[in-house]
N, C-alpha and C positions, 0 to 999 in steps of 0.2 A: 504493500500500500504506500509506495514511495510518494506518489503525487498527493494523496490525501494527507500524509504526514507533513509534507512540505507546506501545504495550505494551512494545516493546523499550527505549525510553527510560525508561519508568517502572520497569521491572525492574532496569535498571542503576543508577538513582538511589536510593540507600538512604534518602534523605529522603522519598520517596514511600511512604505507608503501604500495607501489603499489601492492605488492604480496598479502597483506591482502585484498585490494580493489578488486583485480581480482578474488580472491577466492569467494568473494560474487557474483561477476559477473558470476562465474562458476555455482553457485546455480541458479542464474537467468536464465542462458542459459538452464539448465536442466528443469526448470519449464515452460519456454516458449516453450521448444521443438525445439529450433532453432540450427541446426548443425553449421551454419556459425559463430554465436557468440561463441559457444562452442569451435570451432577450433581456432578462433582468441585468445580467452582467454588462451587456452592451449599453443599456440605458444608464447604468451607474458610471460607466467609463466615458460615454459620449454626451450624456445629458438627456433629459426627458423632453420630447418634442411637444407633448400636450399635458396640460395640468391634470386632466382627468385620469391619467395613468400614474400619477405620483403616489408612492406608498405613504402611509400616514406619518412616518418618521421624517418626511421631507416637507411637512406642512406645519408651520410654527404659528402660534398665537402671538400677535404683536400689538403695539399701540402706536399712535402717530404724534408727531410734534410739528410745529411750523413757526415761521416768522410772519408777523402781522404789522401792517402800517395803519396809522389812524390820523385824525385831524391834528393840526398844530404840531406836526412832527412827532406825535406820540407813536407808540408801537410796542409790540411784544416780541421777544426773541426766545426761541426754544420753548414755546408755550405748548402745553398738552392740548390735543384736539379731542374733545368728547365726541364719540361717534353718534350720540343721540342728536347732535346738531346736523348730522349728515343724512341725506335721503336714504331710506332703508335699502334701496336697490344697490347701494354702494358699500353697505356696512360689512357684508360677508367678505368681500375682497380686501377691504381696508383693515380688517381685524386679523388677517392671516398673511403670511409670507410663503409663497410657493417656490421652493428651492429646486429649480430645474437644471441647475448647473452640473457639470461633471464633477466627480469627487475630487479630482486634482485641483479644480478651480475653488472648491469649497475649502480644501486644505490650505490653499494659498491665502484665502481670505482670513482663515484662523491665524496663520502665521504672521500676517501683516496687520492684524488688529491690535491696536495699542490702548484703546479706550474701553474695551469690554462690550461695545455695541457696534453694530453695522447700520448703515442707512440705506433704505431703498426709496428713491424719490417717487413721489406721486406723479401721475401723468399730468403734464401742464394744463391740458384741456379740463381735467377734473378740478384742478386748483382754481382755474378761472370760473368754472361753473358753480362751485360751492363756496368760493372764497369769501363772499360777503354774508354768509349765513351762519358762520361759526361764532364770532364774537361781535357784539353790538358795536356799530360805528367803526368796525375794523375790517380791513381787507387782507386776506391771506395772500402773501406774495411768494411763498415757498413752503412746501410740506413734504414730509417723508415718513416712512415706517421705521420704527426703531426695533432692530432685530438683536436680541441678546446673543452674544457670541457663544454662550453656553448651549443655546439651542442648536447651533450649527455643529458644535462639538458633539452633542448628543446624537445628532443625525449621522455623523460619520462613525461614531462608536456603534450605532445600531447596525450599520452595514458590516462592520468587523465582527460584531457578536453573532449576527445571523449567519455569516459565512462559517464561523467556527461551529456553531450549533448544527448547521446543515451537514458538514463533513463528519462531525462526530456521530450524528444520527445515521448517516450512510454507513459508516464503519460498524456501528452497533447493529443496525437492522440487516445489513448485507455483509456479514463477516467473510463470505466466500467470494466476494467480488474481486479480491486480489488487487492488482495494480490498476484496476479499472480497465476492463477489456477494451480493445480497440474495435470490437464488434458490437455496436449498439443493440443489435437484435438479441444478444445474449443477456442484456441488462433488463430486469423487471421494471418496465417503464411506469406501470401504475403505482408501484411502491415509491419510485423516485419522485413522481408527480405529487403523490400524497405528502411526502416529506417536504418537498419544495413549497407546496401551498400552505402547509402548517407552519413552517419555520421562517421561510424567506418572506412570503407575501403577508401572512398574518392578517392584519386589518388594513384594507386599502380604502382610502376616502373616495366615495363616489360623488364627485363634485357635479357631474352631469346627471341628467335624469332622462326620462323618456325611453328611447329605444335601447339604451344601455341596460337599464334594469330588466327590460323584457328579455334581452339576450341572456342576462345572468340567470333569470328564472328558468329559461329553457335549458341552459347548461345544467343547472341544479337538478331539474327533473330528470334529465338524461342520466346523470350520475346516480340518482336515487334508483332509477329502473335497473341500472347495471348492478348496483349493490344487491337489490332484491333478487335478481336473476342468479347472481353468484351464490347467495344464501340458499336459494331453492336447489341449485345444482349440487351444493354441498350436502344438503339434506337427502337428496335422492341417492347419492353415493354412499350414504351412511349404512352401517351394518346393523343398526338398531332395529327394534320391532317395527315391521312394515306398517302396521295399523297406526301406531303412534306417530311415525314419521309422516304418514299420509295426512293425519289430522293437523300436524304442525304446518305442513306445506299449505294446506287449505287456509289456515289462519294467516300465514305470511302473504298468500295471494290476495286475501281480503284486505290486509294492511296496505299492500301495493295499490290496489284499486282505490282505497280511501285516500291515499296520499296524492294520487293523480286526479282525483275528482275536484 
C-alpha cells in the first residue's frame, strides 16, 4: 500500500503543501477508477467553477464593513453594515463568502495575511444601489466582506483531514486492495463511492434549487431501489428456513413499494 501510505504521511505532515497532497490523490483516483474522487481533487486543485458545487467547508459566514460620507465633510470609516438595512434579496450572498479559489491560492492568502482578516469587496453596482439606505444622511462609498483568516485555515484543514480519513477508511475496508491495482475493474466501485460520499462530500450546501433537487431525489430513489434489490438477492441466497425467508422478502418488497410511493 505504498501510495496510500504516502498520502497518509503527506496528510499528517503540515509542511507538505495541499497541492502536493492532492496530486497524489489524483494518482489514487486514476488507479481506483473513481470519477467522483477525480473530480473533487480537480476542483480543489483548479478551483470550483460554480458556487452550487462548493462543499460546505468552503462557505464561510461573514459580516461586512464600509466607508461612508455625509454632509459637512462628516463620515464613517470601517463602520459595520447591518444586513437588516439591506434588501432581503441580497442578504444571503452578503452574509457568506464562497471560496472558489484553488487550494494553492487559499494557502497563499493565509501566508500573506498579517491582520487576521481578509477583505472581499462588494460589487460596485451593489454599493451604488444600496449605498444610501444603510445609515441616515450617509452614502456608502466602499464596502467589503470581512473574512476571518481562521475560516480559511479551517477550510484547508478540512481538505487535509478528509483526505486522511478517506485513505484510512480505504485501507481499513479494503485490506486486500494492495498497492491499489492498476485495473479499475478489479476495485469494488460501490464501496469506494460509498466511502467517498460519506467522508469527502459529507454535507454539500445546495445553494441552487429547482431542477437540482429533482435530480438529487431521482438519484436517491435509484440508490434506494438498488439497496432493496441487493437485500432481496441476499435473502434469496440464504440457507435459512425457506418459509421464513419468503415472509421476510415479502415484507422488504412492501417496504420498497412504500418508499417509492
